[in-house]
C-alpha positions in Angstrom: 2.1 -6.1 13.0 3.2 -2.6 13.7 1.5 0.5 13.1 2.4 4.5 13.4 -1.9 5.3 12.8 -5.0 5.0 15.1 -7.9 3.8 13.4 -9.2 7.1 13.2 -6.6 8.4 11.0 -6.8 5.4 8.7 -10.7 6.2 8.7 -9.9 10.0 8.2 -7.3 8.2 5.1 -10.5 6.5 3.4 -12.5 9.7 3.0 -10.5 11.8 1.7 -8.5 9.5 -0.1 -12.2 8.1 -1.2 -13.7 11.7 -2.5 -10.1 12.7 -4.2 -10.6 9.2 -6.1 -14.0 9.5 -6.9 -12.9 12.9 -8.7 -10.3 10.9 -11.3 -12.8 8.2 -11.7 -15.8 10.8 -12.2 -13.7 13.5 -14.6 -11.1 11.1 -16.8 -12.3 9.4 -19.3 -13.1 5.6 -18.2 -10.7 4.5 -21.5 -8.0 6.5 -20.0 -4.5 4.5 -20.2 -2.5 4.0 -16.4 0.4 4.5 -17.2 1.6 3.2 -13.5 -0.9 -0.1 -14.3 0.4 -1.1 -18.0 -3.1 -2.4 -20.0 -5.3 -0.5 -17.5 -7.8 1.5 -17.7 -9.2 4.2 -15.4 -12.6 1.6 -15.6 -10.3 -1.0 -14.7 -9.0 0.7 -12.8 -12.0 2.2 -10.6 -13.2 -1.5 -11.0 -10.5 -2.5 -9.2 -10.7 -1.1 -6.0 -14.4 -0.4 -6.2 -14.4 -4.2 -6.1 -11.5 -5.0 -3.3 -13.3 -2.5 -1.0 -16.6 -4.3 -1.5 -14.9 -7.7 -0.8 -12.7 -6.2 2.0 -15.9 -5.2 4.0 -17.1 -8.7 3.4 -14.1 -10.2 4.8 -14.1 -7.7 8.1 -18.4 -8.9 8.5 -16.4 -12.7 8.4 -16.5 -13.6 5.5 -13.6 -15.7 3.4 -11.9 -14.9 0.8 -13.8 -16.4 -2.0 -16.3 -13.9 -1.6 -17.2 -12.5 -5.5 -16.2 -8.8 -6.5 -18.9 -6.2 -7.8 -18.5 -5.6 -11.2 -18.7 -1.3 -11.9 -22.0 -0.5 -13.4 -24.0 3.4 -13.7 -21.5 5.7 -13.3 -17.9 5.0 -12.2 -17.6 7.5 -8.8 -21.1 6.7 -7.5 -20.7 3.4 -8.1 -16.7 3.8 -6.7 -17.7 5.7 -3.3 -21.1 3.8 -2.9 -18.8 0.7 -2.7 -16.2 2.7 -0.6 -19.3 3.3 1.7 -19.6 -0.6 2.3 -16.4 -1.0 3.4 -16.3 2.4 5.6 -20.0 0.6 7.2 -18.1 -2.4 7.9 -14.8 -1.1 9.9 -17.5 1.5 11.9 -19.2 -1.7 12.8 -17.3 -4.0 13.8 -14.7 -4.2 16.6 -11.5 -3.6 15.1 -10.2 -6.6 18.0 -12.0 -9.2 16.1 -10.5 -11.8 14.7 -10.6 -12.0 11.1 -8.9 -13.8 7.5 -6.7 -12.4 6.3 -4.0 -13.6 4.1 -0.9 -13.7 6.3 -3.3 -15.4 8.8 -5.6 -15.0 11.2 -5.2 -11.2 12.1 -7.7 -8.7 13.9 -10.2 -7.0 11.7 -7.8 -3.6 11.8 -5.4 -5.1 9.1 -8.0 -4.5 7.2 -8.1 -0.5 7.8 -4.7 0.1 7.4 -4.6 -2.2 4.6 -7.6 -1.1 2.9 -5.9 3.3 3.3 -3.1 1.7 1.3 -4.5 0.1 -1.4 -6.9 3.7 -1.7 -3.6 5.7 -1.2 -1.9 4.1 -3.7 -4.5 3.3 -6.6 -4.7 7.4 -6.0 -1.3 7.7 -6.9 -2.7 5.9 -10.1 -5.5 7.8 -10.8 -2.7 11.4 -10.4 -0.7 9.5 -12.9 -3.4 8.5 -15.5 -4.5 12.1 -15.5 -1.2 13.4 -16.1 -0.1 14.8 -12.7 2.5 14.1 -10.0 1.3 11.1 -7.6 0.4 12.3 -4.0 0.9 10.7 -0.4 0.5 12.3 2.5 3.3 12.4 5.3 2.5 9.9 8.1 0.6 7.6 5.6 3.6 7.8 3.4 5.3 6.5 6.3 3.6 3.6 7.1 3.0 2.8 3.7 6.7 1.8 3.9 6.4 -0.4 7.1 3.8 -1.6 5.6 5.5 -2.8 2.7 7.6 -5.1 5.4 5.3 -6.2 7.8 2.7 -7.0 5.0 3.4 -7.1 1.5 6.8 -8.9 1.3 5.5 -11.5 3.1 2.5 -12.3 1.2 4.7 -12.1 -2.2 7.3 -14.1 -0.6 5.7 -16.3 1.4 8.0 -19.3 1.2 11.9 -17.9 -0.2 13.7 -15.7 1.5 13.8 -11.9 0.7 16.9 -11.4 -0.8 18.5 -8.9 1.8 22.7 -10.0 1.8 23.7 -7.3 4.3 21.9 -4.3 6.3 20.1 -1.9 4.7 18.9 1.7 5.7 16.1 3.3 4.0 15.9 7.5 5.1 13.0 10.4 5.2 15.2 13.1 4.6 11.8 15.0 5.2 10.2 13.2 7.9 13.6 11.7 9.5 11.9 8.2 9.4 14.2 5.4 9.2 14.1 1.9 8.6 16.9 -0.7 8.5 16.1 -3.6 6.9 18.4 -6.5 8.1 18.6 -10.3 6.3 16.8 -12.6 8.2 16.8 -16.7 7.9 12.6 -17.2 8.0 11.4 -17.6 4.5 9.3 -14.6 3.7 9.4 -12.3 6.3 12.0 -9.2 6.3 13.7 -8.6 9.9 13.3 -4.6 10.0 13.2 -1.6 13.0 11.1 1.1 11.8 13.7 4.3 14.4 16.8 1.3 13.7 19.9 3.5 14.6 22.4 0.4 13.4 25.2 0.6 10.4 24.1 -0.5 7.5 25.6 -1.1 3.8 23.6 1.0 2.0 21.8 3.9 2.3 18.3 4.9 0.4 17.3 8.6 1.0 14.5 10.1 -0.3 11.6 11.8 0.8 9.4 9.7 2.7 6.4 9.6 -0.9 9.2 9.4 -2.9 10.2 6.1 -0.8 6.8 4.8 -0.2 5.8 5.3 -4.2 9.2 4.0 -5.3 9.0 0.9 -3.1 5.3 0.8 -4.6 6.7 0.8 -8.5 4.8 4.5 -9.2 7.5 6.2 -9.1 11.2 5.3 -9.9 14.0 4.7 -7.4 16.5 6.9 -9.3 15.1 9.6 -7.4 16.4 7.9 -4.3 20.4 9.0 -2.9 22.0 5.7 -2.6 24.6 5.9 -0.4 27.2 2.6 -0.3 26.5 -0.7 -2.7 23.6 -0.2 -4.2 23.9 -4.6 -5.8 22.7 -4.5 -2.5 19.6 -2.0 -2.2 19.2 -3.4 -6.1 18.8 -7.0 -5.3 16.0 -6.4 -2.4 13.9 -3.7 -4.7 14.4 -6.2 -8.0 12.4 -8.8 -5.7 8.7 -8.4 -6.4 7.9 -7.0 -2.7 4.3 -5.5 -3.9 1.8 -7.2 -5.9 
């Protein structure tokens, strides 16, 4: 697992994005549709995210994955902040190097700080879209979100099948200068990539780093990217479910 952020930065991201998400949970009608999560309402989005926080907290404390998730009760924003607090407390009280269960095998607790920071950041984008606003994703966290898709989510989604990368693909952040070079890999479920890789690519997707992250997560259209080279190679990769 590679990451450009520290534990303190993930903690800060959870606190900042959590407060913002709670504002949407409290201000939007619970029955407001969430366009980026078809079929979901804000009630369901809040219930999902709060439940995942509480579930991840139990995993951090040493439980396996078969832990029941709490259901929303009372005022949504207050309930959500309570579940976020459970997660923050678990992360603060547990050694970040302690090995725990993850859906990609046993890894340090720090895996869950990163995963939950991105879970929250992406669902904050969902809440913003439900409110009719453009999603926001901070620069450093957005860059790490791209890496996390390749590190964590693609292996989770692909499992035993090869990821369809027929030739090198470059993703370039036009604002931050970050560059990811994705290469073919014979290992099932894995993406072979370099963050900062300078090799040649048959196709390059360029956009602000936030737009790359939200595009890969299917929250914003990839038509917002500038694409140079063999589009078919990129489209085959992106059209594969890389994220839930």
